[in-house]
mmJSON file of the N, C-alpha and C atoms, coordinates in Angstrom:
{"data_MODEL":{"atom_site":{
"group_PDB":["ATOM","ATOM","ATOM","ATOM","ATOM","ATOM","ATOM","ATOM","ATOM","ATOM","ATOM","ATOM","ATOM","ATOM","ATOM","ATOM","ATOM","ATOM","ATOM","ATOM","ATOM","ATOM","ATOM","ATOM","ATOM","ATOM","ATOM","ATOM","ATOM","ATOM","ATOM","ATOM","ATOM","ATOM","ATOM","ATOM","ATOM","ATOM","ATOM","ATOM","ATOM","ATOM","ATOM","ATOM","ATOM","ATOM","ATOM","ATOM","ATOM","ATOM","ATOM","ATOM","ATOM","ATOM","ATOM","ATOM","ATOM","ATOM","ATOM","ATOM","ATOM","ATOM","ATOM","ATOM","ATOM","ATOM","ATOM","ATOM","ATOM","ATOM","ATOM","ATOM","ATOM","ATOM","ATOM","ATOM","ATOM","ATOM","ATOM","ATOM","ATOM","ATOM","ATOM","ATOM","ATOM","ATOM","ATOM","ATOM","ATOM","ATOM","ATOM","ATOM","ATOM","ATOM","ATOM","ATOM","ATOM","ATOM","ATOM","ATOM","ATOM","ATOM","ATOM","ATOM","ATOM","ATOM","ATOM","ATOM","ATOM","ATOM","ATOM","ATOM","ATOM","ATOM","ATOM","ATOM","ATOM","ATOM","ATOM","ATOM","ATOM","ATOM","ATOM","ATOM","ATOM","ATOM","ATOM","ATOM","ATOM","ATOM","ATOM","ATOM","ATOM","ATOM","ATOM","ATOM","ATOM","ATOM","ATOM","ATOM","ATOM","ATOM","ATOM","ATOM","ATOM","ATOM","ATOM","ATOM","ATOM","ATOM","ATOM","ATOM","ATOM","ATOM","ATOM","ATOM","ATOM","ATOM","ATOM","ATOM","ATOM","ATOM","ATOM","ATOM","ATOM","ATOM","ATOM","ATOM","ATOM","ATOM","ATOM","ATOM","ATOM","ATOM","ATOM","ATOM","ATOM"],
"id":[1,2,3,4,5,6,7,8,9,10,11,12,13,14,15,16,17,18,19,20,21,22,23,24,25,26,27,28,29,30,31,32,33,34,35,36,37,38,39,40,41,42,43,44,45,46,47,48,49,50,51,52,53,54,55,56,57,58,59,60,61,62,63,64,65,66,67,68,69,70,71,72,73,74,75,76,77,78,79,80,81,82,83,84,85,86,87,88,89,90,91,92,93,94,95,96,97,98,99,100,101,102,103,104,105,106,107,108,109,110,111,112,113,114,115,116,117,118,119,120,121,122,123,124,125,126,127,128,129,130,131,132,133,134,135,136,137,138,139,140,141,142,143,144,145,146,147,148,149,150,151,152,153,154,155,156,157,158,159,160,161,162,163,164,165,166,167,168,169,170,171,172,173,174,175,176,177],
"type_symbol":["N","C","C","N","C","C","N","C","C","N","C","C","N","C","C","N","C","C","N","C","C","N","C","C","N","C","C","N","C","C","N","C","C","N","C","C","N","C","C","N","C","C","N","C","C","N","C","C","N","C","C","N","C","C","N","C","C","N","C","C","N","C","C","N","C","C","N","C","C","N","C","C","N","C","C","N","C","C","N","C","C","N","C","C","N","C","C","N","C","C","N","C","C","N","C","C","N","C","C","N","C","C","N","C","C","N","C","C","N","C","C","N","C","C","N","C","C","N","C","C","N","C","C","N","C","C","N","C","C","N","C","C","N","C","C","N","C","C","N","C","C","N","C","C","N","C","C","N","C","C","N","C","C","N","C","C","N","C","C","N","C","C","N","C","C","N","C","C","N","C","C","N","C","C","N","C","C"],
"label_atom_id":["N","CA","C","N","CA","C","N","CA","C","N","CA","C","N","CA","C","N","CA","C","N","CA","C","N","CA","C","N","CA","C","N","CA","C","N","CA","C","N","CA","C","N","CA","C","N","CA","C","N","CA","C","N","CA","C","N","CA","C","N","CA","C","N","CA","C","N","CA","C","N","CA","C","N","CA","C","N","CA","C","N","CA","C","N","CA","C","N","CA","C","N","CA","C","N","CA","C","N","CA","C","N","CA","C","N","CA","C","N","CA","C","N","CA","C","N","CA","C","N","CA","C","N","CA","C","N","CA","C","N","CA","C","N","CA","C","N","CA","C","N","CA","C","N","CA","C","N","CA","C","N","CA","C","N","CA","C","N","CA","C","N","CA","C","N","CA","C","N","CA","C","N","CA","C","N","CA","C","N","CA","C","N","CA","C","N","CA","C","N","CA","C","N","CA","C","N","CA","C","N","CA","C","N","CA","C"],
"label_alt_id":[null,null,null,null,null,null,null,null,null,null,null,null,null,null,null,null,null,null,null,null,null,null,null,null,null,null,null,null,null,null,null,null,null,null,null,null,null,null,null,null,null,null,null,null,null,null,null,null,null,null,null,null,null,null,null,null,null,null,null,null,null,null,null,null,null,null,null,null,null,null,null,null,null,null,null,null,null,null,null,null,null,null,null,null,null,null,null,null,null,null,null,null,null,null,null,null,null,null,null,null,null,null,null,null,null,null,null,null,null,null,null,null,null,null,null,null,null,null,null,null,null,null,null,null,null,null,null,null,null,null,null,null,null,null,null,null,null,null,null,null,null,null,null,null,null,null,null,null,null,null,null,null,null,null,null,null,null,null,null,null,null,null,null,null,null,null,null,null,null,null,null,null,null,null,null,null,null],
"label_comp_id":["MET","MET","MET","LYS","LYS","LYS","ALA","ALA","ALA","ILE","ILE","ILE","ASN","ASN","ASN","VAL","VAL","VAL","CYS","CYS","CYS","THR","THR","THR","SER","SER","SER","SER","SER","SER","VAL","VAL","VAL","LEU","LEU","LEU","ALA","ALA","ALA","ALA","ALA","ALA","ALA","ALA","ALA","LEU","LEU","LEU","SER","SER","SER","LEU","LEU","LEU","ALA","ALA","ALA","SER","SER","SER","PRO","PRO","PRO","HIS","HIS","HIS","ALA","ALA","ALA","THR","THR","THR","ALA","ALA","ALA","GLY","GLY","GLY","ILE","ILE","ILE","VAL","VAL","VAL","GLN","GLN","GLN","TYR","TYR","TYR","GLY","GLY","GLY","ASN","ASN","ASN","GLY","GLY","GLY","ILE","ILE","ILE","VAL","VAL","VAL","GLN","GLN","GLN","TYR","TYR","TYR","GLY","GLY","GLY","ASN","ASN","ASN","GLY","GLY","GLY","ILE","ILE","ILE","VAL","VAL","VAL","GLN","GLN","GLN","TRP","TRP","TRP","GLY","GLY","GLY","ASN","ASN","ASN","SER","SER","SER","ILE","ILE","ILE","VAL","VAL","VAL","GLN","GLN","GLN","TRP","TRP","TRP","GLY","GLY","GLY","ASN","ASN","ASN","ARG","ARG","ARG","ILE","ILE","ILE","VAL","VAL","VAL","GLN","GLN","GLN","TRP","TRP","TRP","GLY","GLY","GLY"],
"label_asym_id":["A","A","A","A","A","A","A","A","A","A","A","A","A","A","A","A","A","A","A","A","A","A","A","A","A","A","A","A","A","A","A","A","A","A","A","A","A","A","A","A","A","A","A","A","A","A","A","A","A","A","A","A","A","A","A","A","A","A","A","A","A","A","A","A","A","A","A","A","A","A","A","A","A","A","A","A","A","A","A","A","A","A","A","A","A","A","A","A","A","A","A","A","A","A","A","A","A","A","A","A","A","A","A","A","A","A","A","A","A","A","A","A","A","A","A","A","A","A","A","A","A","A","A","A","A","A","A","A","A","A","A","A","A","A","A","A","A","A","A","A","A","A","A","A","A","A","A","A","A","A","A","A","A","A","A","A","A","A","A","A","A","A","A","A","A","A","A","A","A","A","A","A","A","A","A","A","A"],
"label_entity_id":["1","1","1","1","1","1","1","1","1","1","1","1","1","1","1","1","1","1","1","1","1","1","1","1","1","1","1","1","1","1","1","1","1","1","1","1","1","1","1","1","1","1","1","1","1","1","1","1","1","1","1","1","1","1","1","1","1","1","1","1","1","1","1","1","1","1","1","1","1","1","1","1","1","1","1","1","1","1","1","1","1","1","1","1","1","1","1","1","1","1","1","1","1","1","1","1","1","1","1","1","1","1","1","1","1","1","1","1","1","1","1","1","1","1","1","1","1","1","1","1","1","1","1","1","1","1","1","1","1","1","1","1","1","1","1","1","1","1","1","1","1","1","1","1","1","1","1","1","1","1","1","1","1","1","1","1","1","1","1","1","1","1","1","1","1","1","1","1","1","1","1","1","1","1","1","1","1"],
"label_seq_id":[1,1,1,2,2,2,3,3,3,4,4,4,5,5,5,6,6,6,7,7,7,8,8,8,9,9,9,10,10,10,11,11,11,12,12,12,13,13,13,14,14,14,15,15,15,16,16,16,17,17,17,18,18,18,19,19,19,20,20,20,21,21,21,22,22,22,23,23,23,24,24,24,25,25,25,26,26,26,27,27,27,28,28,28,29,29,29,30,30,30,31,31,31,32,32,32,33,33,33,34,34,34,35,35,35,36,36,36,37,37,37,38,38,38,39,39,39,40,40,40,41,41,41,42,42,42,43,43,43,44,44,44,45,45,45,46,46,46,47,47,47,48,48,48,49,49,49,50,50,50,51,51,51,52,52,52,53,53,53,54,54,54,55,55,55,56,56,56,57,57,57,58,58,58,59,59,59],
"pdbx_PDB_ins_code":[null,null,null,null,null,null,null,null,null,null,null,null,null,null,null,null,null,null,null,null,null,null,null,null,null,null,null,null,null,null,null,null,null,null,null,null,null,null,null,null,null,null,null,null,null,null,null,null,null,null,null,null,null,null,null,null,null,null,null,null,null,null,null,null,null,null,null,null,null,null,null,null,null,null,null,null,null,null,null,null,null,null,null,null,null,null,null,null,null,null,null,null,null,null,null,null,null,null,null,null,null,null,null,null,null,null,null,null,null,null,null,null,null,null,null,null,null,null,null,null,null,null,null,null,null,null,null,null,null,null,null,null,null,null,null,null,null,null,null,null,null,null,null,null,null,null,null,null,null,null,null,null,null,null,null,null,null,null,null,null,null,null,null,null,null,null,null,null,null,null,null,null,null,null,null,null,null],
"Cartn_x":[-3.421,-4.457,-4.488,-5.856,-6.305,-5.983,-5.81,-5.206,-6.768,-6.784,-7.974,-7.241,-8.605,-8.429,-9.072,-8.267,-9.016,-8.447,-9.056,-9.131,-7.474,-6.618,-5.306,-5.658,-6.201,-6.521,-7.228,-8.138,-9.153,-8.182,-7.053,-6.121,-5.224,-4.613,-3.839,-4.517,-6.103,-6.612,-6.813,-7.25,-7.398,-6.119,-5.01,-3.598,-3.46,-3.552,-3.282,-4.189,-5.321,-6.316,-5.63,-4.913,-4.785,-3.225,-2.613,-1.496,-1.968,-1.409,-1.804,-0.456,-0.452,0.487,-0.046,-1.341,-1.556,-1.788,-1.58,-1.822,-0.736,-1.455,-0.167,0.191,1.414,2.588,1.732,2.182,1.879,1.278,1.132,1.497,0.11,-0.745,-2.016,-1.116,-1.773,-1.554,-2.545,-2.954,-4.128,-3.476,-3.559,-3.068,-1.359,-1.145,0.276,0.355,-0.562,-0.459,-0.1,0.982,1.268,1.363,0.481,0.226,0.875,2.296,2.536,2.518,1.483,0.979,2.007,3.112,3.781,4.7,5.519,6.444,5.968,4.64,4.185,4.628,4.717,5.46,3.825,3.572,2.581,3.331,2.801,3.247,2.177,1.943,1.171,1.531,2.014,2.685,4.01,3.967,5.343,5.651,4.233,4.155,4.607,5.234,5.114,5.111,4.6,4.458,4.821,6.132,6.458,5.832,4.989,4.893,5.874,6.533,7.348,8.763,9.121,10.045,9.593,8.405,7.951,8.109,8.34,8.998,8.007,7.677,6.678,7.189,7.298,7.641,6.53,6.529,5.376,5.63,5.23,5.773,6.996],
"Cartn_y":[14.072,13.809,12.083,11.759,10.478,9.755,8.509,7.907,7.035,6.791,6.659,4.909,4.487,2.679,2.152,1.381,1.039,-0.605,-1.372,-2.448,-2.585,-2.891,-3.153,-4.237,-5.413,-6.116,-5.455,-4.479,-3.503,-2.858,-2.13,-1.189,-1.844,-3.277,-4.068,-4.212,-4.792,-5.31,-3.763,-2.759,-1.623,-1.612,-1.422,-1.429,-2.42,-3.661,-4.735,-4.305,-4.244,-3.689,-2.735,-1.741,-0.426,-0.908,-2.23,-2.556,-3.039,-2.902,-3.569,-2.374,-3.418,-2.884,-1.455,-1.402,-0.046,1.081,1.025,1.812,3.021,4.104,5.438,6.198,6.011,5.945,7.372,6.897,8.026,7.097,8.367,8.186,8.62,7.669,7.889,8.046,8.859,8.962,9.193,8.117,8.686,8.539,8.993,9.142,8.512,7.71,7.229,6.211,5.768,4.71,5.337,4.899,5.442,4.219,4.133,3.354,4.221,3.279,4.023,2.905,2.933,1.833,1.97,2.964,2.738,1.78,1.781,0.652,-0.434,-0.743,-1.515,-1.705,-0.65,-0.771,-0.308,-0.81,-0.636,-0.592,0.697,1.066,1.001,0.267,0.907,0.646,1.746,1.729,1.23,-0.006,-0.678,-1.868,-2.169,-3.053,-2.44,-3.587,-2.985,-4.725,-4.284,-5.029,-4.871,-5.707,-5.607,-6.102,-6.108,-7.356,-7.023,-7.695,-7.422,-8.286,-7.874,-8.422,-9.644,-9.832,-10.682,-10.316,-9.598,-9.215,-8.67,-9.355,-8.922,-8.712,-7.936,-7.838,-7.278,-7.971,-7.54,-7.004,-6.093,-5.923,-4.769],
"Cartn_z":[18.161,16.97,17.41,17.184,17.149,15.644,16.027,14.727,14.089,12.952,12.089,12.054,12.509,12.853,10.972,10.618,9.149,8.709,7.965,8.025,7.242,7.225,6.708,5.725,5.581,4.853,3.534,3.698,2.56,1.903,3.128,2.338,1.153,1.754,1.256,-0.278,-0.133,-1.535,-2.192,-1.919,-2.515,-3.25,-2.699,-3.563,-4.264,-4.134,-5.16,-6.201,-6.462,-7.401,-8.417,-7.793,-8.329,-9.168,-8.436,-9.481,-10.423,-11.536,-12.75,-13.808,-15.07,-16.116,-16.458,-16.723,-16.981,-15.929,-14.702,-13.709,-13.918,-13.668,-13.627,-12.321,-12.744,-11.204,-10.684,-9.458,-8.478,-6.784,-5.953,-4.825,-3.833,-3.158,-2.436,-1.0,0.453,1.154,2.173,3.193,3.901,5.638,6.028,7.57,7.684,8.288,8.067,7.112,6.304,5.395,3.745,3.083,1.952,0.834,0.269,-1.363,-2.351,-3.12,-4.456,-5.007,-6.376,-7.052,-8.288,-8.419,-9.691,-9.84,-8.926,-8.914,-7.608,-7.384,-6.398,-5.186,-4.238,-2.925,-1.86,-1.294,-0.154,1.341,1.779,3.252,4.097,5.373,6.273,7.352,8.167,9.501,9.559,10.331,9.936,9.032,8.282,7.287,6.074,5.223,3.892,3.082,1.689,0.759,-0.549,-0.844,-2.384,-3.038,-4.421,-5.111,-6.409,-7.146,-8.32,-7.825,-6.656,-6.149,-5.144,-4.997,-4.243,-2.744,-1.993,-0.821,0.119,1.297,2.436,3.318,4.34,5.725,6.331,7.019,8.458,9.864,9.947,11.859,11.803],
"occupancy":[1.0,1.0,1.0,1.0,1.0,1.0,1.0,1.0,1.0,1.0,1.0,1.0,1.0,1.0,1.0,1.0,1.0,1.0,1.0,1.0,1.0,1.0,1.0,1.0,1.0,1.0,1.0,1.0,1.0,1.0,1.0,1.0,1.0,1.0,1.0,1.0,1.0,1.0,1.0,1.0,1.0,1.0,1.0,1.0,1.0,1.0,1.0,1.0,1.0,1.0,1.0,1.0,1.0,1.0,1.0,1.0,1.0,1.0,1.0,1.0,1.0,1.0,1.0,1.0,1.0,1.0,1.0,1.0,1.0,1.0,1.0,1.0,1.0,1.0,1.0,1.0,1.0,1.0,1.0,1.0,1.0,1.0,1.0,1.0,1.0,1.0,1.0,1.0,1.0,1.0,1.0,1.0,1.0,1.0,1.0,1.0,1.0,1.0,1.0,1.0,1.0,1.0,1.0,1.0,1.0,1.0,1.0,1.0,1.0,1.0,1.0,1.0,1.0,1.0,1.0,1.0,1.0,1.0,1.0,1.0,1.0,1.0,1.0,1.0,1.0,1.0,1.0,1.0,1.0,1.0,1.0,1.0,1.0,1.0,1.0,1.0,1.0,1.0,1.0,1.0,1.0,1.0,1.0,1.0,1.0,1.0,1.0,1.0,1.0,1.0,1.0,1.0,1.0,1.0,1.0,1.0,1.0,1.0,1.0,1.0,1.0,1.0,1.0,1.0,1.0,1.0,1.0,1.0,1.0,1.0,1.0,1.0,1.0,1.0,1.0,1.0,1.0],
"B_iso_or_equiv":[0.0,0.0,0.0,0.0,0.0,0.0,0.0,0.0,0.0,0.0,0.0,0.0,0.0,0.0,0.0,0.0,0.0,0.0,0.0,0.0,0.0,0.0,0.0,0.0,0.0,0.0,0.0,0.0,0.0,0.0,0.0,0.0,0.0,0.0,0.0,0.0,0.0,0.0,0.0,0.0,0.0,0.0,0.0,0.0,0.0,0.0,0.0,0.0,0.0,0.0,0.0,0.0,0.0,0.0,0.0,0.0,0.0,0.0,0.0,0.0,0.0,0.0,0.0,0.0,0.0,0.0,0.0,0.0,0.0,0.0,0.0,0.0,0.0,0.0,0.0,0.0,0.0,0.0,0.0,0.0,0.0,0.0,0.0,0.0,0.0,0.0,0.0,0.0,0.0,0.0,0.0,0.0,0.0,0.0,0.0,0.0,0.0,0.0,0.0,0.0,0.0,0.0,0.0,0.0,0.0,0.0,0.0,0.0,0.0,0.0,0.0,0.0,0.0,0.0,0.0,0.0,0.0,0.0,0.0,0.0,0.0,0.0,0.0,0.0,0.0,0.0,0.0,0.0,0.0,0.0,0.0,0.0,0.0,0.0,0.0,0.0,0.0,0.0,0.0,0.0,0.0,0.0,0.0,0.0,0.0,0.0,0.0,0.0,0.0,0.0,0.0,0.0,0.0,0.0,0.0,0.0,0.0,0.0,0.0,0.0,0.0,0.0,0.0,0.0,0.0,0.0,0.0,0.0,0.0,0.0,0.0,0.0,0.0,0.0,0.0,0.0,0.0],
"pdbx_formal_charge":[null,null,null,null,null,null,null,null,null,null,null,null,null,null,null,null,null,null,null,null,null,null,null,null,null,null,null,null,null,null,null,null,null,null,null,null,null,null,null,null,null,null,null,null,null,null,null,null,null,null,null,null,null,null,null,null,null,null,null,null,null,null,null,null,null,null,null,null,null,null,null,null,null,null,null,null,null,null,null,null,null,null,null,null,null,null,null,null,null,null,null,null,null,null,null,null,null,null,null,null,null,null,null,null,null,null,null,null,null,null,null,null,null,null,null,null,null,null,null,null,null,null,null,null,null,null,null,null,null,null,null,null,null,null,null,null,null,null,null,null,null,null,null,null,null,null,null,null,null,null,null,null,null,null,null,null,null,null,null,null,null,null,null,null,null,null,null,null,null,null,null,null,null,null,null,null,null],
"auth_seq_id":[1,1,1,2,2,2,3,3,3,4,4,4,5,5,5,6,6,6,7,7,7,8,8,8,9,9,9,10,10,10,11,11,11,12,12,12,13,13,13,14,14,14,15,15,15,16,16,16,17,17,17,18,18,18,19,19,19,20,20,20,21,21,21,22,22,22,23,23,23,24,24,24,25,25,25,26,26,26,27,27,27,28,28,28,29,29,29,30,30,30,31,31,31,32,32,32,33,33,33,34,34,34,35,35,35,36,36,36,37,37,37,38,38,38,39,39,39,40,40,40,41,41,41,42,42,42,43,43,43,44,44,44,45,45,45,46,46,46,47,47,47,48,48,48,49,49,49,50,50,50,51,51,51,52,52,52,53,53,53,54,54,54,55,55,55,56,56,56,57,57,57,58,58,58,59,59,59],
"auth_comp_id":["MET","MET","MET","LYS","LYS","LYS","ALA","ALA","ALA","ILE","ILE","ILE","ASN","ASN","ASN","VAL","VAL","VAL","CYS","CYS","CYS","THR","THR","THR","SER","SER","SER","SER","SER","SER","VAL","VAL","VAL","LEU","LEU","LEU","ALA","ALA","ALA","ALA","ALA","ALA","ALA","ALA","ALA","LEU","LEU","LEU","SER","SER","SER","LEU","LEU","LEU","ALA","ALA","ALA","SER","SER","SER","PRO","PRO","PRO","HIS","HIS","HIS","ALA","ALA","ALA","THR","THR","THR","ALA","ALA","ALA","GLY","GLY","GLY","ILE","ILE","ILE","VAL","VAL","VAL","GLN","GLN","GLN","TYR","TYR","TYR","GLY","GLY","GLY","ASN","ASN","ASN","GLY","GLY","GLY","ILE","ILE","ILE","VAL","VAL","VAL","GLN","GLN","GLN","TYR","TYR","TYR","GLY","GLY","GLY","ASN","ASN","ASN","GLY","GLY","GLY","ILE","ILE","ILE","VAL","VAL","VAL","GLN","GLN","GLN","TRP","TRP","TRP","GLY","GLY","GLY","ASN","ASN","ASN","SER","SER","SER","ILE","ILE","ILE","VAL","VAL","VAL","GLN","GLN","GLN","TRP","TRP","TRP","GLY","GLY","GLY","ASN","ASN","ASN","ARG","ARG","ARG","ILE","ILE","ILE","VAL","VAL","VAL","GLN","GLN","GLN","TRP","TRP","TRP","GLY","GLY","GLY"],
"auth_asym_id":["A","A","A","A","A","A","A","A","A","A","A","A","A","A","A","A","A","A","A","A","A","A","A","A","A","A","A","A","A","A","A","A","A","A","A","A","A","A","A","A","A","A","A","A","A","A","A","A","A","A","A","A","A","A","A","A","A","A","A","A","A","A","A","A","A","A","A","A","A","A","A","A","A","A","A","A","A","A","A","A","A","A","A","A","A","A","A","A","A","A","A","A","A","A","A","A","A","A","A","A","A","A","A","A","A","A","A","A","A","A","A","A","A","A","A","A","A","A","A","A","A","A","A","A","A","A","A","A","A","A","A","A","A","A","A","A","A","A","A","A","A","A","A","A","A","A","A","A","A","A","A","A","A","A","A","A","A","A","A","A","A","A","A","A","A","A","A","A","A","A","A","A","A","A","A","A","A"],
"auth_atom_id":["N","CA","C","N","CA","C","N","CA","C","N","CA","C","N","CA","C","N","CA","C","N","CA","C","N","CA","C","N","CA","C","N","CA","C","N","CA","C","N","CA","C","N","CA","C","N","CA","C","N","CA","C","N","CA","C","N","CA","C","N","CA","C","N","CA","C","N","CA","C","N","CA","C","N","CA","C","N","CA","C","N","CA","C","N","CA","C","N","CA","C","N","CA","C","N","CA","C","N","CA","C","N","CA","C","N","CA","C","N","CA","C","N","CA","C","N","CA","C","N","CA","C","N","CA","C","N","CA","C","N","CA","C","N","CA","C","N","CA","C","N","CA","C","N","CA","C","N","CA","C","N","CA","C","N","CA","C","N","CA","C","N","CA","C","N","CA","C","N","CA","C","N","CA","C","N","CA","C","N","CA","C","N","CA","C","N","CA","C","N","CA","C","N","CA","C","N","CA","C","N","CA","C","N","CA","C"],
"pdbx_PDB_model_num":[1,1,1,1,1,1,1,1,1,1,1,1,1,1,1,1,1,1,1,1,1,1,1,1,1,1,1,1,1,1,1,1,1,1,1,1,1,1,1,1,1,1,1,1,1,1,1,1,1,1,1,1,1,1,1,1,1,1,1,1,1,1,1,1,1,1,1,1,1,1,1,1,1,1,1,1,1,1,1,1,1,1,1,1,1,1,1,1,1,1,1,1,1,1,1,1,1,1,1,1,1,1,1,1,1,1,1,1,1,1,1,1,1,1,1,1,1,1,1,1,1,1,1,1,1,1,1,1,1,1,1,1,1,1,1,1,1,1,1,1,1,1,1,1,1,1,1,1,1,1,1,1,1,1,1,1,1,1,1,1,1,1,1,1,1,1,1,1,1,1,1,1,1,1,1,1,1]
}}}
């Protein structure tokens, strides 16, 4: 199965745009990337960005 190449910055930007006080809790999964905008977690491959606690892990 061939991996799908996406722009990580675009994924993170889209995920951050979903993060709002009025955002409905939910999970969006695309390939091996997971965006969970209920409690503000973005995971794509080995990278994870968690805003709210302001934790960024890359690699």
